[in-house]
MMTF fields as JSON, N, C-alpha, C and O atoms, coordinates in Angstrom:
{
  "mmtfVersion": "1.0.0",
  "mmtfProducer": "UNKNOWN",
  "numBonds": 519,
  "numAtoms": 520,
  "numGroups": 130,
  "numChains": 1,
  "numModels": 1,
  "chainsPerModel": [1],
  "groupsPerChain": [130],
  "chainIdList": ["A"],
  "bondAtomList": [4, 2, 8, 6, 12, 10, 16, 14, 20, 18, 24, 22, 28, 26, 32, 30, 36, 34, 40, 38, 44, 42, 48, 46, 52, 50, 56, 54, 60, 58, 64, 62, 68, 66, 72, 70, 76, 74, 80, 78, 84, 82, 88, 86, 92, 90, 96, 94, 100, 98, 104, 102, 108, 106, 112, 110, 116, 114, 120, 118, 124, 122, 128, 126, 132, 130, 136, 134, 140, 138, 144, 142, 148, 146, 152, 150, 156, 154, 160, 158, 164, 162, 168, 166, 172, 170, 176, 174, 180, 178, 184, 182, 188, 186, 192, 190, 196, 194, 200, 198, 204, 202, 208, 206, 212, 210, 216, 214, 220, 218, 224, 222, 228, 226, 232, 230, 236, 234, 240, 238, 244, 242, 248, 246, 252, 250, 256, 254, 260, 258, 264, 262, 268, 266, 272, 270, 276, 274, 280, 278, 284, 282, 288, 286, 292, 290, 296, 294, 300, 298, 304, 302, 308, 306, 312, 310, 316, 314, 320, 318, 324, 322, 328, 326, 332, 330, 336, 334, 340, 338, 344, 342, 348, 346, 352, 350, 356, 354, 360, 358, 364, 362, 368, 366, 372, 370, 376, 374, 380, 378, 384, 382, 388, 386, 392, 390, 396, 394, 400, 398, 404, 402, 408, 406, 412, 410, 416, 414, 420, 418, 424, 422, 428, 426, 432, 430, 436, 434, 440, 438, 444, 442, 448, 446, 452, 450, 456, 454, 460, 458, 464, 462, 468, 466, 472, 470, 476, 474, 480, 478, 484, 482, 488, 486, 492, 490, 496, 494, 500, 498, 504, 502, 508, 506, 512, 510, 516, 514],
  "bondOrderList": [1, 1, 1, 1, 1, 1, 1, 1, 1, 1, 1, 1, 1, 1, 1, 1, 1, 1, 1, 1, 1, 1, 1, 1, 1, 1, 1, 1, 1, 1, 1, 1, 1, 1, 1, 1, 1, 1, 1, 1, 1, 1, 1, 1, 1, 1, 1, 1, 1, 1, 1, 1, 1, 1, 1, 1, 1, 1, 1, 1, 1, 1, 1, 1, 1, 1, 1, 1, 1, 1, 1, 1, 1, 1, 1, 1, 1, 1, 1, 1, 1, 1, 1, 1, 1, 1, 1, 1, 1, 1, 1, 1, 1, 1, 1, 1, 1, 1, 1, 1, 1, 1, 1, 1, 1, 1, 1, 1, 1, 1, 1, 1, 1, 1, 1, 1, 1, 1, 1, 1, 1, 1, 1, 1, 1, 1, 1, 1, 1],
  "groupList": [{"groupName": "MET", "atomNameList": ["N", "CA", "C", "O"], "elementList": ["N", "C", "C", "O"], "formalChargeList": [0, 0, 0, 0], "bondAtomList": [1, 0, 2, 1, 3, 2], "bondOrderList": [1, 1, 2], "singleLetterCode": "M", "chemCompType": "L-PEPTIDE LINKING"}, {"groupName": "THR", "atomNameList": ["N", "CA", "C", "O"], "elementList": ["N", "C", "C", "O"], "formalChargeList": [0, 0, 0, 0], "bondAtomList": [1, 0, 2, 1, 3, 2], "bondOrderList": [1, 1, 2], "singleLetterCode": "T", "chemCompType": "L-PEPTIDE LINKING"}, {"groupName": "ARG", "atomNameList": ["N", "CA", "C", "O"], "elementList": ["N", "C", "C", "O"], "formalChargeList": [0, 0, 0, 0], "bondAtomList": [1, 0, 2, 1, 3, 2], "bondOrderList": [1, 1, 2], "singleLetterCode": "R", "chemCompType": "L-PEPTIDE LINKING"}, {"groupName": "PHE", "atomNameList": ["N", "CA", "C", "O"], "elementList": ["N", "C", "C", "O"], "formalChargeList": [0, 0, 0, 0], "bondAtomList": [1, 0, 2, 1, 3, 2], "bondOrderList": [1, 1, 2], "singleLetterCode": "F", "chemCompType": "L-PEPTIDE LINKING"}, {"groupName": "LEU", "atomNameList": ["N", "CA", "C", "O"], "elementList": ["N", "C", "C", "O"], "formalChargeList": [0, 0, 0, 0], "bondAtomList": [1, 0, 2, 1, 3, 2], "bondOrderList": [1, 1, 2], "singleLetterCode": "L", "chemCompType": "L-PEPTIDE LINKING"}, {"groupName": "GLU", "atomNameList": ["N", "CA", "C", "O"], "elementList": ["N", "C", "C", "O"], "formalChargeList": [0, 0, 0, 0], "bondAtomList": [1, 0, 2, 1, 3, 2], "bondOrderList": [1, 1, 2], "singleLetterCode": "E", "chemCompType": "L-PEPTIDE LINKING"}, {"groupName": "VAL", "atomNameList": ["N", "CA", "C", "O"], "elementList": ["N", "C", "C", "O"], "formalChargeList": [0, 0, 0, 0], "bondAtomList": [1, 0, 2, 1, 3, 2], "bondOrderList": [1, 1, 2], "singleLetterCode": "V", "chemCompType": "L-PEPTIDE LINKING"}, {"groupName": "ASP", "atomNameList": ["N", "CA", "C", "O"], "elementList": ["N", "C", "C", "O"], "formalChargeList": [0, 0, 0, 0], "bondAtomList": [1, 0, 2, 1, 3, 2], "bondOrderList": [1, 1, 2], "singleLetterCode": "D", "chemCompType": "L-PEPTIDE LINKING"}, {"groupName": "GLY", "atomNameList": ["N", "CA", "C", "O"], "elementList": ["N", "C", "C", "O"], "formalChargeList": [0, 0, 0, 0], "bondAtomList": [1, 0, 2, 1, 3, 2], "bondOrderList": [1, 1, 2], "singleLetterCode": "G", "chemCompType": "PEPTIDE LINKING"}, {"groupName": "SER", "atomNameList": ["N", "CA", "C", "O"], "elementList": ["N", "C", "C", "O"], "formalChargeList": [0, 0, 0, 0], "bondAtomList": [1, 0, 2, 1, 3, 2], "bondOrderList": [1, 1, 2], "singleLetterCode": "S", "chemCompType": "L-PEPTIDE LINKING"}, {"groupName": "ALA", "atomNameList": ["N", "CA", "C", "O"], "elementList": ["N", "C", "C", "O"], "formalChargeList": [0, 0, 0, 0], "bondAtomList": [1, 0, 2, 1, 3, 2], "bondOrderList": [1, 1, 2], "singleLetterCode": "A", "chemCompType": "L-PEPTIDE LINKING"}, {"groupName": "CYS", "atomNameList": ["N", "CA", "C", "O"], "elementList": ["N", "C", "C", "O"], "formalChargeList": [0, 0, 0, 0], "bondAtomList": [1, 0, 2, 1, 3, 2], "bondOrderList": [1, 1, 2], "singleLetterCode": "C", "chemCompType": "L-PEPTIDE LINKING"}, {"groupName": "TYR", "atomNameList": ["N", "CA", "C", "O"], "elementList": ["N", "C", "C", "O"], "formalChargeList": [0, 0, 0, 0], "bondAtomList": [1, 0, 2, 1, 3, 2], "bondOrderList": [1, 1, 2], "singleLetterCode": "Y", "chemCompType": "L-PEPTIDE LINKING"}, {"groupName": "GLN", "atomNameList": ["N", "CA", "C", "O"], "elementList": ["N", "C", "C", "O"], "formalChargeList": [0, 0, 0, 0], "bondAtomList": [1, 0, 2, 1, 3, 2], "bondOrderList": [1, 1, 2], "singleLetterCode": "Q", "chemCompType": "L-PEPTIDE LINKING"}, {"groupName": "TRP", "atomNameList": ["N", "CA", "C", "O"], "elementList": ["N", "C", "C", "O"], "formalChargeList": [0, 0, 0, 0], "bondAtomList": [1, 0, 2, 1, 3, 2], "bondOrderList": [1, 1, 2], "singleLetterCode": "W", "chemCompType": "L-PEPTIDE LINKING"}, {"groupName": "PRO", "atomNameList": ["N", "CA", "C", "O"], "elementList": ["N", "C", "C", "O"], "formalChargeList": [0, 0, 0, 0], "bondAtomList": [1, 0, 2, 1, 3, 2], "bondOrderList": [1, 1, 2], "singleLetterCode": "P", "chemCompType": "L-PEPTIDE LINKING"}, {"groupName": "ILE", "atomNameList": ["N", "CA", "C", "O"], "elementList": ["N", "C", "C", "O"], "formalChargeList": [0, 0, 0, 0], "bondAtomList": [1, 0, 2, 1, 3, 2], "bondOrderList": [1, 1, 2], "singleLetterCode": "I", "chemCompType": "L-PEPTIDE LINKING"}, {"groupName": "ASN", "atomNameList": ["N", "CA", "C", "O"], "elementList": ["N", "C", "C", "O"], "formalChargeList": [0, 0, 0, 0], "bondAtomList": [1, 0, 2, 1, 3, 2], "bondOrderList": [1, 1, 2], "singleLetterCode": "N", "chemCompType": "L-PEPTIDE LINKING"}, {"groupName": "HIS", "atomNameList": ["N", "CA", "C", "O"], "elementList": ["N", "C", "C", "O"], "formalChargeList": [0, 0, 0, 0], "bondAtomList": [1, 0, 2, 1, 3, 2], "bondOrderList": [1, 1, 2], "singleLetterCode": "H", "chemCompType": "L-PEPTIDE LINKING"}, {"groupName": "LYS", "atomNameList": ["N", "CA", "C", "O"], "elementList": ["N", "C", "C", "O"], "formalChargeList": [0, 0, 0, 0], "bondAtomList": [1, 0, 2, 1, 3, 2], "bondOrderList": [1, 1, 2], "singleLetterCode": "K", "chemCompType": "L-PEPTIDE LINKING"}],
  "groupTypeList": [0, 1, 2, 3, 4, 5, 6, 0, 7, 4, 8, 9, 10, 10, 3, 11, 8, 6, 9, 0, 8, 10, 1, 4, 4, 4, 8, 6, 10, 10, 1, 9, 5, 12, 13, 14, 15, 16, 2, 10, 16, 2, 10, 16, 6, 9, 1, 9, 8, 8, 8, 3, 6, 15, 4, 17, 5, 10, 2, 2, 10, 1, 4, 7, 3, 7, 11, 9, 4, 5, 8, 0, 2, 2, 16, 6, 9, 18, 3, 6, 12, 7, 13, 10, 4, 4, 7, 7, 5, 2, 4, 6, 19, 10, 2, 3, 5, 10, 10, 16, 4, 15, 8, 10, 14, 5, 10, 6, 10, 10, 10, 2, 3, 2, 9, 9, 10, 2, 8, 8, 10, 15, 2, 4, 2, 9, 10, 8, 18, 7],
  "groupIdList": [1, 2, 3, 4, 5, 6, 7, 8, 9, 10, 11, 12, 13, 14, 15, 16, 17, 18, 19, 20, 21, 22, 23, 24, 25, 26, 27, 28, 29, 30, 31, 32, 33, 34, 35, 36, 37, 38, 39, 40, 41, 42, 43, 44, 45, 46, 47, 48, 49, 50, 51, 52, 53, 54, 55, 56, 57, 58, 59, 60, 61, 62, 63, 64, 65, 66, 67, 68, 69, 70, 71, 72, 73, 74, 75, 76, 77, 78, 79, 80, 81, 82, 83, 84, 85, 86, 87, 88, 89, 90, 91, 92, 93, 94, 95, 96, 97, 98, 99, 100, 101, 102, 103, 104, 105, 106, 107, 108, 109, 110, 111, 112, 113, 114, 115, 116, 117, 118, 119, 120, 121, 122, 123, 124, 125, 126, 127, 128, 129, 130],
  "secStructList": [7, 2, 2, 2, 2, 2, 2, 6, 6, 7, 7, 1, 3, 3, 3, 3, 3, 3, 6, 2, 2, 2, 2, 2, 2, 2, 2, 2, 2, 2, 7, 4, 4, 4, 2, 2, 2, 2, 6, 6, 3, 3, 3, 3, 3, 3, 3, 1, 7, 7, 1, 7, 7, 7, 7, 7, 2, 2, 2, 2, 2, 2, 2, 6, 7, 7, 1, 1, 2, 2, 2, 2, 2, 2, 2, 2, 6, 6, 6, 7, 1, 7, 4, 4, 4, 4, 4, 7, 2, 2, 2, 2, 2, 2, 2, 2, 2, 2, 2, 6, 1, 6, 6, 2, 2, 2, 2, 2, 2, 2, 6, 6, 5, 7, 7, 4, 4, 4, 6, 7, 7, 5, 1, 7, 7, 7, 6, 6, 7, 7],
  "xCoordList": [13.427, 13.231, 14.579, 14.717, 15.574, 16.901, 17.442, 18.015, 17.268, 17.754, 17.031, 17.657, 15.725, 14.968, 15.542, 15.726, 15.826, 16.395, 17.749, 18.071, 18.556, 19.867, 19.723, 20.373, 18.882, 18.713, 18.179, 18.608, 17.257, 16.669, 17.559, 17.242, 18.675, 19.618, 18.911, 19.1, 18.093, 17.315, 17.941, 17.497, 18.964, 19.547, 18.599, 18.081, 18.374, 17.467, 16.048, 15.819, 15.095, 13.687, 12.93, 13.384, 11.783, 10.868, 9.93, 9.487, 9.625, 8.75, 7.553, 7.673, 6.412, 5.183, 4.618, 4.498, 4.272, 3.665, 2.398, 2.345, 1.383, 0.11, -0.225, -0.136, -0.605, -1.039, 0.083, 1.184, -0.18, 0.856, 2.059, 3.188, 1.84, 2.945, 3.854, 5.072, 3.263, 4.043, 4.861, 6.026, 4.244, 4.958, 6.16, 7.259, 5.947, 7.034, 8.123, 9.307, 7.74, 8.692, 9.517, 10.74, 8.872, 9.593, 10.513, 11.602, 10.071, 10.921, 12.187, 13.271, 12.05, 13.21, 14.153, 15.367, 13.603, 14.428, 15.142, 16.235, 14.539, 15.085, 15.935, 16.592, 15.942, 16.642, 18.063, 18.286, 19.018, 20.431, 20.82, 21.728, 20.147, 20.514, 20.144, 20.575, 19.355, 18.955, 19.699, 19.124, 20.95, 21.7, 21.782, 21.818, 21.812, 21.965, 20.832, 21.119, 19.537, 18.53, 18.454, 17.849, 19.068, 18.976, 19.466, 18.893, 20.505, 21.021, 19.987, 20.03, 19.057, 18.046, 16.873, 16.071, 16.769, 15.641, 16.004, 16.862, 15.342, 15.543, 14.551, 14.89, 13.333, 12.281, 11.251, 11.081, 10.574, 9.516, 8.262, 8.322, 7.149, 5.839, 5.147, 4.94, 4.795, 4.187, 2.836, 2.719, 1.832, 0.499, 0.03, -0.157, -0.161, -0.732, 0.065, -0.487, 1.336, 2.149, 3.151, 3.347, 3.772, 4.822, 4.308, 3.16, 5.171, 4.855, 3.951, 3.579, 3.614, 2.779, 1.346, 0.808, 0.744, -0.652, -1.423, -1.221, -2.309, -3.013, -3.981, -4.519, -4.186, -5.149, -6.516, -6.985, -7.141, -8.441, -9.516, -9.238, -10.741, -11.836, -11.571, -11.878, -11.006, -10.743, -9.714, -9.891, -8.651, -7.627, -8.153, -7.85, -8.941, -9.497, -10.43, -10.431, -11.228, -12.121, -11.313, -11.719, -10.17, -9.305, -8.66, -8.669, -8.104, -7.431, -8.395, -8.015, -9.647, -10.634, -11.486, -12.486, -11.105, -11.901, -12.112, -11.154, -13.379, -13.736, -14.146, -14.789, -13.773, -14.093, -15.596, -16.076, -16.332, -17.768, -18.06, -17.279, -19.178, -19.595, -19.81, -19.455, -20.386, -20.601, -19.266, -19.122, -18.303, -16.969, -16.335, -15.688, -16.517, -15.983, -16.728, -16.12, -18.022, -18.791, -18.227, -18.146, -17.833, -17.24, -15.927, -15.65, -15.118, -13.851, -14.12, -13.569, -14.96, -15.243, -15.847, -15.596, -16.631, -17.268, -16.248, -16.572, -15.014, -13.973, -13.205, -12.512, -13.302, -12.532, -13.376, -12.842, -14.667, -15.5, -16.037, -16.499, -15.971, -16.495, -18.016, -18.66, -18.58, -20.03, -20.558, -20.447, -21.121, -21.59, -22.717, -23.0, -23.365, -24.4, -23.799, -24.518, -22.476, -21.826, -21.962, -21.901, -22.146, -22.292, -23.617, -23.781, -24.564, -25.842, -25.696, -26.547, -24.618, -24.358, -23.584, -22.383, -24.263, -23.661, -22.457, -21.611, -22.376, -21.262, -19.909, -18.954, -19.82, -18.552, -18.114, -16.99, -18.992, -18.658, -18.387, -17.435, -19.221, -19.06, -17.749, -17.08, -17.379, -16.119, -14.924, -14.009, -14.922, -13.83, -13.819, -12.758, -15.006, -15.132, -14.576, -13.791, -14.978, -14.524, -13.006, -12.366, -12.432, -10.978, -10.287, -9.223, -10.899, -10.297, -10.309, -9.472, -11.248, -11.322, -10.706, -10.832, -10.036, -9.323, -8.237, -7.652, -7.956, -6.882, -5.565, -5.121, -4.958, -3.675, -3.779, -2.775, -4.961, -5.102, -4.79, -4.015, -5.388, -5.138, -3.666, -3.071, -3.084, -1.677, -0.753, 0.22, -1.063, -0.228, -0.293, 0.73, -1.475, -1.622, -1.03, -0.345, -1.286, -0.797, 0.728, 1.322, 1.361, 2.82, 3.482, 4.57, 2.852, 3.433, 3.322, 3.959, 2.532, 2.318, 3.404, 3.516, 4.188, 5.129, 6.558, 6.823, 7.472, 8.884, 9.39, 8.854, 10.402, 11.031, 11.573, 12.02, 11.531, 12.109, 13.606, 14.191, 14.233, 15.655, 15.91, 17.039, 14.85, 14.966, 14.346, 14.064, 14.122, 13.603, 12.14, 11.649, 11.438, 10.055, 9.063, 7.91, 9.476, 8.559, 7.499, 7.819, 6.257, 5.205, 5.422, 5.96, 5.008, 5.132, 4.021, 4.12, 2.978, 1.867, 2.299, 2.933, 1.94, 2.35, 1.166, 0.179, 1.269, 0.259, 0.768, 1.961, -0.12, 0.272, 1.335, 1.204, 2.381, 3.43, 4.491, 5.408, 4.406, 5.402, 6.085, 5.478, 7.343, 8.091, 7.853, 8.403],
  "yCoordList": [8.968, 8.828, 8.835, 9.407, 8.191, 8.173, 9.584, 9.926, 10.401, 11.789, 12.564, 13.354, 12.357, 13.011, 12.628, 13.49, 11.342, 10.9, 11.534, 11.896, 11.67, 12.31, 13.773, 14.236, 14.514, 15.951, 16.212, 17.155, 15.388, 15.557, 14.953, 15.056, 14.321, 13.689, 12.669, 12.657, 11.811, 10.832, 9.443, 8.581, 9.214, 7.879, 6.91, 7.179, 5.775, 4.787, 5.032, 5.808, 4.35, 4.537, 3.239, 2.347, 3.154, 2.039, 2.44, 3.587, 1.502, 1.769, 0.838, -0.312, 1.328, 0.542, 0.618, 1.704, -0.52, -0.552, -1.385, -2.434, -0.914, -1.62, -1.834, -0.903, -3.042, -3.39, -3.114, -3.645, -2.293, -2.007, -1.316, -1.519, -0.509, 0.134, -0.891, -0.717, -1.967, -3.042, -3.762, -4.093, -4.001, -4.655, -3.814, -4.338, -2.522, -1.622, -1.594, -1.687, -1.468, -1.423, -2.7, -2.638, -3.848, -5.114, -5.287, -5.85, -4.805, -4.862, -4.039, -4.476, -2.851, -1.989, -2.657, -2.672, -3.204, -3.821, -5.08, -5.394, -5.797, -7.074, -6.999, -7.981, -5.88, -5.771, -5.278, -4.248, -6.011, -5.682, -4.333, -3.678, -3.901, -2.613, -1.439, -0.312, -1.694, -0.648, -0.778, -0.522, -1.167, -1.371, -0.103, -0.192, 1.069, 2.296, 2.576, 3.098, 2.267, 2.575, 1.543, 1.8, 0.37, -0.682, -0.172, -0.52, 0.639, 1.187, 2.051, 2.197, 2.63, 3.503, 2.713, 3.268, 1.439, 0.632, -0.059, -0.941, 0.353, -0.282, -1.429, -2.463, -1.238, -2.251, -2.045, -0.942, -3.123, -3.06, -3.729, -4.823, -3.06, -3.664, -3.727, -2.706, -4.93, -5.13, -5.814, -6.833, -5.239, -5.824, -6.102, -5.178, -7.369, -7.772, -7.265, -6.629, -7.541, -7.121, -8.187, -9.173, -7.972, -8.854, -9.933, -10.367, -10.354, -11.455, -11.109, -9.956, -12.148, -12.02, -11.664, -12.224, -10.753, -10.378, -10.805, -10.24, -11.801, -12.307, -11.276, -10.44, -11.353, -10.467, -11.153, -11.754, -11.044, -11.654, -10.566, -9.402, -10.944, -9.969, -8.829, -7.671, -9.158, -8.135, -7.116, -5.908, -7.615, -6.703, -5.892, -4.706, -6.537, -5.819, -4.701, -3.619, -4.952, -3.911, -2.712, -1.564, -2.99, -1.905, -1.167, 0.063, -1.911, -1.29, -0.521, 0.474, -0.98, -0.348, 0.7, 1.163, 1.075, 2.036, 3.304, 3.913, 3.696, 4.833, 6.071, 6.975, 6.106, 7.243, 7.436, 8.556, 6.319, 6.383, 5.637, 4.79, 5.963, 5.285, 3.796, 2.956, 3.47, 2.063, 1.343, 0.174, 2.037, 1.457, 1.142, 0.107, 2.031, 1.777, 0.619, -0.173, 0.509, -0.609, -1.939, -2.908, -1.991, -3.217, -3.537, -4.702, -2.523, -2.758, -3.27, -4.293, -2.568, -2.919, -4.321, -5.031, -4.725, -6.047, -7.169, -8.274, -6.903, -7.936, -8.007, -8.995, -7.002, -7.086, -7.113, -6.959, -7.302, -7.532, -8.966, -9.415, -9.667, -11.029, -11.016, -11.771, -10.148, -10.049, -9.057, -7.845, -9.566, -8.708, -7.773, -6.791, -8.06, -7.172, -5.81, -4.813, -5.767, -4.485, -3.504, -2.29, -4.027, -3.157, -2.407, -1.403, -2.899, -2.198, -0.923, -0.036, -0.831, 0.364, 1.353, 1.194, 2.341, 3.303, 4.03, 4.54, 4.079, 4.812, 4.211, 4.943, 2.88, 2.224, 2.549, 2.998, 2.324, 2.564, 4.046, 4.405, 4.903, 6.341, 6.856, 7.697, 6.356, 6.787, 6.4, 7.203, 5.171, 4.733, 5.534, 5.907, 5.79, 6.559, 7.969, 8.443, 8.638, 10.011, 10.073, 11.027, 9.077, 9.044, 8.846, 9.414, 8.038, 7.731, 8.912, 8.982, 9.845, 10.962, 12.246, 13.309, 12.147, 13.316, 13.719, 12.851, 15.006, 15.426, 14.726, 14.756, 14.106, 13.437, 11.967, 11.257, 11.481, 10.08, 9.128, 8.186, 9.364, 8.477, 8.511, 7.47, 9.69, 9.822, 9.062, 8.446, 9.108, 8.406, 6.892, 6.211, 6.371, 4.937, 4.544, 3.526, 5.333, 5.011, 5.029, 4.257, 5.887, 5.995, 4.683, 4.374, 3.91, 2.641, 1.551, 0.505, 1.777, 0.757, 0.741, -0.232, 1.772, 1.897, 2.019, 2.581, 1.485, 1.615, 2.968, 3.552, 3.433, 4.683, 4.565, 3.495, 5.662, 5.636, 5.37, 4.903, 5.661, 5.369, 3.866, 3.413, 3.095, 1.637, 0.981, -0.217, 1.712, 1.129, 1.409, 1.152, 1.93, 2.334, 1.204, 1.461, -0.044, -1.172, -1.159, -0.92, -1.409, -1.43, -2.562, -3.609, -2.358, -3.369, -4.401, -5.451, -4.151, -5.082, -6.296, -6.165, -7.48, -8.696, -9.625, -9.539, -10.501, -11.528, -12.836, -12.983, -13.764, -15.069, -15.706, -15.729, -16.219, -16.891, -15.983, -16.468, -14.681, -13.756, -13.018, -12.765, -12.676, -11.885, -10.413, -9.613],
  "zCoordList": [3.302, 4.718, 5.431, 6.512, 4.812, 5.42, 5.563, 6.598, 4.545, 4.6, 5.694, 6.4, 5.848, 6.914, 8.271, 9.131, 8.473, 9.741, 9.994, 11.126, 8.924, 9.057, 9.429, 10.367, 8.711, 8.952, 10.354, 11.019, 10.8, 12.128, 13.221, 14.406, 12.822, 13.748, 14.641, 15.858, 14.019, 14.769, 14.794, 15.552, 13.976, 13.923, 13.254, 12.17, 13.907, 13.331, 13.824, 14.753, 13.179, 13.538, 13.318, 12.601, 13.942, 13.707, 12.583, 12.519, 11.697, 10.566, 10.623, 11.046, 10.203, 10.163, 8.757, 8.188, 8.2, 6.884, 6.909, 7.552, 6.21, 6.13, 4.661, 3.86, 4.309, 2.971, 1.967, 2.115, 0.953, -0.052, 0.579, 0.131, 1.607, 2.313, 2.971, 3.001, 3.501, 4.102, 3.036, 3.254, 1.885, 0.791, 0.366, 0.185, 0.209, -0.177, 0.894, 0.571, 2.152, 3.259, 3.331, 3.461, 3.25, 3.303, 2.098, 2.213, 0.96, -0.233, -0.073, -0.458, 0.493, 0.733, 1.731, 1.527, 2.797, 3.829, 3.335, 3.806, 2.397, 1.956, 0.696, 0.349, 0.008, -1.265, -1.064, -0.427, -1.605, -1.395, -1.986, -1.473, -3.065, -3.663, -2.756, -2.998, -1.723, -0.783, 0.54, 1.598, 0.497, 1.74, 2.591, 3.818, 1.966, 2.748, 3.72, 4.797, 3.429, 4.447, 5.566, 6.607, 5.357, 6.356, 7.709, 8.741, 7.718, 8.975, 9.667, 10.889, 8.919, 9.495, 10.084, 10.835, 9.753, 10.217, 11.525, 11.557, 12.601, 13.908, 14.096, 14.67, 13.611, 13.745, 12.643, 12.124, 12.303, 11.29, 11.852, 12.412, 11.694, 11.955, 10.603, 9.947, 10.199, 8.882, 9.054, 9.734, 8.432, 8.473, 7.058, 6.266, 6.743, 5.473, 4.281, 3.383, 4.273, 3.143, 2.75, 3.46, 1.62, 1.155, 0.217, 0.313, -0.686, -1.564, -2.726, -2.945, -3.457, -4.643, -4.246, -3.291, -4.961, -4.74, -5.988, -7.063, -5.854, -7.044, -7.61, -6.884, -8.892, -9.553, -9.477, -10.443, -8.296, -8.071, -8.016, -8.304, -7.646, -7.62, -6.627, -6.911, -5.477, -4.465, -4.971, -4.81, -5.578, -6.09, -7.268, -7.398, -8.123, -9.274, -8.813, -9.4, -7.766, -7.237, -6.762, -6.943, -6.157, -5.681, -6.847, -6.889, -7.786, -8.928, -9.821, -10.438, -9.891, -10.761, -10.043, -10.593, -8.831, -8.067, -8.892, -9.37, -9.052, -9.901, -9.103, -9.637, -7.826, -6.942, -6.768, -6.595, -6.818, -6.558, -5.257, -4.823, -4.654, -3.427, -3.699, -2.872, -4.845, -5.2, -5.416, -5.057, -5.998, -6.164, -4.817, -4.657, -3.853, -2.515, -1.857, -1.137, -2.09, -1.54, -2.059, -1.305, -3.349, -3.903, -3.202, -2.917, -2.921, -2.216, -0.808, -0.401, -0.068, 1.324, 1.422, 2.397, 0.438, 0.491, 0.554, 0.991, 0.123, 0.123, 1.427, 1.669, 2.272, 3.517, 4.782, 5.88, 4.649, 5.827, 5.762, 4.713, 6.874, 6.935, 6.941, 6.213, 7.77, 7.901, 6.865, 7.048, 5.797, 4.712, 5.151, 4.463, 6.287, 6.82, 7.185, 7.255, 7.42, 7.722, 6.562, 6.76, 5.363, 4.196, 4.216, 3.522, 5.017, 5.152, 5.967, 5.897, 6.744, 7.546, 6.67, 6.453, 6.186, 5.263, 5.863, 5.128, 7.198, 7.83, 7.468, 7.209, 7.45, 7.13, 5.706, 5.485, 4.756, 3.35, 3.119, 2.427, 3.695, 3.494, 4.1, 3.5, 5.281, 5.908, 5.045, 4.862, 4.507, 3.638, 2.334, 1.833, 1.796, 0.565, 0.754, -0.068, 1.832, 2.08, 2.277, 1.833, 2.932, 3.092, 1.74, 1.492, 0.867, -0.431, -1.388, -2.288, -1.21, -2.163, -1.609, -2.216, -0.453, 0.053, -0.94, -1.587, -1.076, -1.977, -1.626, -0.478, -2.615, -2.44, -2.068, -2.126, -1.686, -1.269, -2.422, -2.253, -3.589, -4.728, -5.124, -5.402, -5.15, -5.554, -4.607, -5.042, -3.306, -2.324, -2.541, -2.466, -2.806, -3.029, -4.376, -4.479, -5.397, -6.74, -6.8, -7.553, -6.026, -6.051, -5.655, -6.14, -4.79, -4.352, -5.415, -5.29, -6.448, -7.479, -8.544, -9.289, -8.63, -9.733, -9.241, -8.178, -10.03, -9.718, -10.203, -11.145, -9.558, -9.944, -11.372, -11.785, -12.115, -13.462, -13.402, -14.38, -12.267, -12.089, -12.034, -12.221, -11.776, -11.701, -12.918, -12.88, -13.99, -15.214, -15.478, -16.578, -14.492, -14.692, -14.887, -15.231, -14.676, -14.858, -13.766, -12.601, -14.117, -13.089, -12.098, -12.457, -10.855, -9.814, -9.911, -9.276, -10.673, -10.77, -11.588, -12.634, -11.086, -11.759, -11.94, -11.209, -12.905, -13.123, -12.537, -12.273, -12.339, -11.803, -12.69, -13.914, -12.065, -12.804, -13.379, -14.041, -13.153, -13.684, -12.547, -11.506, -12.75, -11.749, -11.909, -11.152]
}
């Protein structure tokens, strides 16, 4: 992203991260080894990111998503307060269709792993482990 800003001669920019994207963005902004992009960050908007993410039922439903409509229903059931919303097929179907677009899984999966240049260790952690 820093190189894109340089090539386009944009200077600094505002960044927005949601969910895992927010976690990744905040990690980049807070990690000393990434001092070079800090100059490119003018502002950050973060929604639901950062910190330890427990391996609970909601996270397992997301990690185990099998690209089925029922799999998406399990995911959606964890982020709606009113479970009656699950009776409306439009909500589940819209999320399902977005999830199976070409490149959608790859974009989400890419945020789960560290670069091989950084040791290739997975970013997923269990309770009590770094």
